[in-house]
N, C-alpha and C positions, 0 to 999 in steps of 0.2 A: 225812759231816759230823756232828760231835757234836751232842747235843741243845742244849748251851750255845751253840755257834756258830750252829746253825740258828735258835734263837730270837733271837739277837742280829742275825742277818741279816734276819729277817722282821719284827721288832718295829717298826722305823721305817716299813716299808711298811704295817703294820697300823694304826699311829697315823695315818698319812696317810689310810688308808681309812676311819677313823672318821667323817670329815667328808665322805667322797665321796658324791655324789648318784647319781641314775640308777636308784633302785629303782622298780619298776613296781607296787608294792603300797601300799595305804593302810592304815596302822595306826590303828584307831579310838581306842584309848587305852591307857595303860600297864597297865591291868588285864586287857585282853583276852589270851586264850591263843592266839588265831588271827587271821590276816588273813582277813576274811570277804568281801572283794570282790576278784575278779581284775580287773586293769586291763591293757590292752594299748595300745601306741602305734600309731596308724594315721595316716600322713601328718602327723606331729607333733601329732596331737590324741589326747588320752587319753579312752577311753570305757570304761564298765563293761560287761563282757560276760556275766559270770555269777557266781553266789555260790559261795564255797568253804565247806564245812561246818566248824563249829567242833569242838573236842575234846569239848565237852559233848554233842554229838549222837551218835546211833547211826549209824555210817557204813553199817551194813547196810541202813538204810532210806533212804539218800540216792538220789534218782532222778537218774541220770546220762543225759542224752540222748546217744544214740550215732548216729554217721553211718556209713552203709555204706561198705565198701571199694570204691573205684572199680575199674573193669575193668583199668586200667593200673597200679593200685596207687600212683598218684602222690600221693594224699592221705597215704598212709602214709610214703612217702619224703620228701615235703615236710615232714611233721611231724618226722621224724628229722634233718632238716638245718636246722631253724629253732628254735634255743633261744628260750625265752620269758622267762627271767629271767637276770639278769647275775650274774657273780661277779667281784669286783674282784681278789681274790687267790686264784688256784687253783694247786695244786702237783701235780706228778706223783710218785707214790709207787710204788716197786718197779719191776719189769721187768728184763729182761736181754737181752743181745745173742745173736742166733743167727747163722747164716752171713752173711746179708745183710739182716737187719732186727732191730728192737728190739721186744720184745713183753712183755706181762704187767703193764705199768704201769697204774695207775688214777689218775684225777684226783680231787682232793678240794678243795672250797672251804673256805678258812680265814677267810672274812669274819667280822666280829664277830657277825653275826646268828646264826651256827651255834654259837657258844660252845663250841668244842672245847678242853677244859681239859686241859693236860698232866698226866699221872698220874691223871686222873680222867675217863676216856673209855672207851667200849665199842665194839668193832668185831666184827661177825660176818663171817667170811670163808669162803664156800662155793666150793670148787674150788681145789685146791693143785697137783696133779700133781707135777712135780719142781721147782716154782718157789716158794720161800718168801720171795722178795725183798720182796713187798708186806707180808707179816706181820712179817718181821724189821724192816723200816724203820718200820712203825707203832709197833712196840715200842721201838726205839732212839731215835726222834725224839720221839714223843709220850708214850710210856709207857702207852699204852692197854692195857686187857685185851683180848686177841684170842682169840676162839673160832673155831678153824679146823676145817673139815670136808672130808673126801674119803674115799669108800669104795673108791677105785680104786687106791690106791698101796700096799696091803699092809702098812700100819702099824697097830699097836694104839693105843688111846687112850694119850696120854702128854702130859707137859708139855715142850714144846720149850724154854721158858725160864720165868722167873718169871711172865711176863705172857702167854705164848702157850700155850693149851691145845688140844690136837689130839684130834679125835674121828673114829673110823673109821665115819663115818655120812654119808649124802648127803641132799639135799633132794628132796622129791617132794610129791605131793598127798595121800598117805596112808602109813601105816607098811607096810613090806613089804621084799621083797628083789628086787633087779635083778641082772643078770649082773655088774654092777660091785660089788655088795655091798648092805649094809643101808641102807635109806632111811627117812625119816619126814617128817611134815608140819612146817611152820613152827611151828604152835602147840605141838605136842608137843616140839619141840626147845627152844622157849623155856621150857616147863615143866621139861624136863630140866636146864636151866641156871639155873632160878629167876630168869629175866629177863622174866617176863610184864609187869611194871610198870616195867622199867628203860628209860631213854633209850638208844636205839641211835644212836651218833654216825654210824656208817657201816655200811651193809649192802652187802658186796661179793659179787657172784655171777658166777662163771665156770664154768658147769656143763654146757656142751655141749648145750644144748637143753632141759635140765630146768627152765630158768627159766619155761617156760610151764606146767609142772605146778605150780610155786610160785604163779604168778599165778592160775591157775584155781582153786586151793584158797583162797588168802588173800583175793583180791578177792571171790570168791563167798561164802565161808563165814566168814572171820574178819577182815574189813577193819579192825575196830577195833584190831587188833594193829599196824597201820601208823601209828597216831597218834603212837607214840613214836620213829619213825624220822626222822632228820634228812635223810640223803642215801642214795641208792641208786646204786651204781656197778655196771654190768652189761655183760657181753658178750652181745649179742643175736644169735641165729642165726635168720635169717629164712626160709631155704628150707623150704617146707612149712608154715610157721607164719604167713604174712602176715595171714590173716584173724583169727586169734586175737590176734596182736600188736596189730593195729589196735584191736580191742575192748578189750584190756587197757590199752593206752596211753591211750585216751580215758578210761577209768575212773580211772586214776592221775591224769590231769590234772584230772578232776572233783573228786577228793579233795584236790587242792592240791599234788600232786607235779608240778613243772614242769621241762621239759627245760632243763638248764643247760649241758650240754656234750655234744658228739658227736664221734666220730672214726671212721675206717675201720681195721679190724683189718688189719695189714700182710700177712697171708697170704691175704686175699681180694681179687681183682682189682676195680678200679673201672672202670665203663663209663658212658657218657652216653646218656640216654634223653630225648628232647625237650629237649635242651640242659641237662639236669640230671644231676649225678653220682649214681650209686647203686651199692650193693654188696650183698653178702649177709651180711656180718658186721660189726656195728657195736659200737663202744664208747661207751656213753652214761652220763650221770649225771643223775639227777633230784634236785632239791632242794625241800624243803618249807619255805617261809618261815613261820615262826611265832615267837612270843615265847618262845624257849627259856630 
């Protein structure tokens, strides 16, 4: 679908969505940079549960109360299957067919509140492998600047297109080398790109477990860098990481990143435990509601 046809198709939906209700946050006033109260609906009643820090605060000093992981891990799995904010208009970007399944797509919310502006947006894409479909579609449909990273595919730094810049580099908790190649921290990568103060419209991460090194570094050491991120789309690998995942996800929630979408990766089997579905490989999207 061309950019012109794509916009023509979605514009009527977006116009309808401008008046759509259902938001679960309270905007204090038009001058506020953040929504400072989280609200949840319980049996049709809205109650304030906890405060979300503003952009003016030091997120490194935010005290996030954390719950322990239950023996059966059900609080983690319940969290991953219970989105807490709505997206009226979400689209699937990228992906390709394999023998008997479709994989590689990421969901993006294009609701008005996220203000994704054509030809004026930034996407960070960690993890490419042999599938450029997400990056190419972001370029062709939205005209975003896409910064793509993968140290495992044997390619040098290059420009794939006018808008897609590739780096032979991976994400980790510190600079160094792994078997796959060179890696670096999120903060250093932002410095490399001169994006420390830029708004990141979408942070995509499909890095085969290294997402937990990203979390352990950023959430513990440089959480303020997340203030400029609107949405995070991630493939989450749970085996061996359940405890860390639960701690990181609670901190994300505390900082205002709310689960907006979840799905099961098609290569991972789904089973039922205590009547609830669970798997080992999730596709999730967190959104941060703010006055962008």
